[in-house]
N, C-alpha and C positions, 0 to 999 in steps of 0.2 A: 548672724550667720549666713542668710542669703547671699551677701556681700562676700563673703569668706569664701564659701562655694563658688562664684561665678570669679573671683580672682585665682580659685585655684584651677580652674575649669581653663581659663585664658591661659594660664601656666602651661597647663598639660596640652592643651593645642599648641602650644609654640613649640615648646618639646617633641612632642608626638603628634604632628596633625593627623586630625582623625582621619580614618581609610574605611572606605566600605568593608564591611566583614567578608564580602564573597569575590568581588574582583578587585578589592585593595584599589581603588582609584580613591583620591583625594575627597574629602565631603567639605567642599567650598561653601562656607557660609551655613553649613549644616550642622544642628545642635548636636552636640555628641551624644545625648540618648537616641537618634535616630540611627545610627549604625549602618545603615544601608543606602547607596544612591538611590537617585531617582530612578535610574534604568532597571537596577537588579531588583527595586521594590515593585514596580510595573510588572516585569516578569514572572515573579512569583505570585502574585493577587490575581492574574489573568488566566482565567479558567473560561475557555469561549465553547466547550464541551457539555452538553448537560449528562446528569449523573442519576442514577437510580438511587432515590431516596432509601431504599430498603438494603442496599448491600455495596453502593458507592460505585459501582460499575459505569462505566461511560454508554450511552445509551442515545439511538438517533433521536433527531430533533422532532418534536411532536408526538412523540410515541407515548401511550399513556401507560405510567408504571407505577400507578397508583397500588397495584397491588404486586409489584415487583417487575425485574426486568426477565428478558428469555435466559439467564444464568442463574437467576435466583428465585422464580417464581415456584419453583417445585424443592428448594431449600427449606430447611427449618432453623430459626437462628434464636438464639436467646436473647438479643439484642433488639430493641425495636426501629431502630434508624441509624443511617450512616450519614456521615457529611464530611466534604473532605475540602480541603484548600486548594487541591488542584492535582494534575496527574504526575505520576512520578517519572519527569522526563526534564530536561533542559536543566534551566536555573536552579527548578526546585529538587531535582535529582542530586546538583551537585552542592545544594544547600544541605541536604539530609545525609548525603555522605560527610560533608565537614564538619555536621552537627556531631557525628559519631566519634569524632578524635578526642584524644584528652584535653584539647581546647577550644572545644564547640560549645562548652556551658552560655558564654555571651550570645552566640549567633542562636543558640537554642530560645533564650530567653528573649531574644528579638524576634525570631518569627514566632513566637508565641503572641507576642503584641501585635504583629502584623496580622497575623491571623485573624485574632479576637476584634481588631480595628476593621477589617473587610467583611465580616460574617457576624457583627455585632447583634443583628438584629435576629438572628436565625440562632445563636448561642443563647438569646434573651427567651427565644419562644419555646426552647426546650425545657426552661424553668426548672434546672436541677438545683437539688438540694447539697450537694456535694462533685467535686471532680476527683474522679482517682486514674491516676498513670499506671497505665499496664506496666508491670516490675520487671526489671532484670533478676536475674539469679544472682546473689551476691557476689559470685566468684567472677561473673562477667562485670559488675556494678566496679568493682575494685580495680579490675583491669583497665577501665575506661576512665575511671574518678568519678563518672557521675552517671544519672539516667536521663537521657535525654526528653524521655514521655515526660518525666516528671517535672524539668525545666518547663516544657510547652504546658502542661497542666497548671504550673502555679501561675503562668502568665493569664492564663484564660480564668482561672479561677480568682485572680484581681480585677479582672475586668467583670466580674459576673459579681463580685463581693460573695461570693460563698467559699466555704472551705475547701483548701485542698489537702489529702488524704492519703497521702502515699503509702502508709501502713495499713490501709483499709485490706489491701490485696497483696499478698507474697506469691513468688515463684518458688515453689517447693523444691523443683526438679530442674537440674543444669540440661536443658533441652539442646540439642543440636539446631545450631542456624537452618531456617525455615528457607532459605533462598537454595534454589538447585533440587528442592524436593517436588515431588507430584503433589497435587491436591489431597490425596487421600493419605499421602505420606505425612503432611504437614498437619493434618488432622490426627494423625495418632501421635505425632510427635509432641502434641501439647496437650495431649489427653490426660488428665489428672496432674497436670503442671501449677495447678494454681491452688491457694486457698484463701481464707477469709483471715483478717488478722483478730478479728472476734468471733465470740461463737454464733451469731447470729446480728443480722443488720433489720433495721425497722422495715416492718412491712409497707409502708406507702414511700419509702426512699427512693428518690429519682437520682439516678447516677449518670453523671457523663463521664466515660470510659475515654481516656486520650493516649493514642499511639501516633508514632512517626507516619509508618508506612503501613497499609493494607495490601495484600494481594487476593489471596483466596477468601480472607477473613476467618480462618482457623484459630488463629491466636486470641482475636477479639472475641469469637464466639466462645471459647474455653472459659475467657475469664468473664465474659458474661454472663455464662452457666453458672460457675462459681458463686458469682454474687448472687443469681436470682435464687440459687439453691438453699443462701443463706440468710433469705428474707427480702432481700430488695425489691421494690414494686414494679419499677422500670431500668433499664439501662439504656442509653443511647450512646451511639459512638461517634467521637471525632478522630481522624485521622488527617495528618499534614498532607502526606501525598497517597495517592491510590493509584497502583501500577499492576 
């Protein structure tokens, strides 16, 4: 079986030479599973600026953010922490936008693997029992063809060796897009937008909530509130990009 797989991969590479999913440059002598060139991979994982562990916002170097940063210290969150791969800018912004296209699932899966490899220790330290993606409303999922947050979550769950449960959380209201809305409008837009797929969750359940982009945190907070109200013991958030 491995011999047939190797042969088939060789044939595919001869007919369709592998290209980077972001810049389309040839992947010379690179395994097909890598899917990203070295330059793009490096750009995606390079986050030189420190981030607030409570809200994910960029903070100044050397600041004490153990109780939050100047943007979040007086805010109430239903999640315990936020970790990010990087800022919503340059290559990571390009990747997120391309990931949201009809054919972006392979890229989303690749980004999930890259993300977990880069922050493996941080993911393990959260010690979640389950990984849950922020859901799309079914009408938007039908138009897009898949949920990019779910593809990211599944890759991370495989790395953690814990279940990914996309049906744990449902978006029951087709909300307007958050982009372009004020912080207050974003909060109101997602109010009551989520429900859990079961009546209650285990009181000691530790959930890793995964999404592609966080700006004000309104969506993640509304989703985390729903999970906590349904019994979850702790919710941590992982976002691919923060902007």
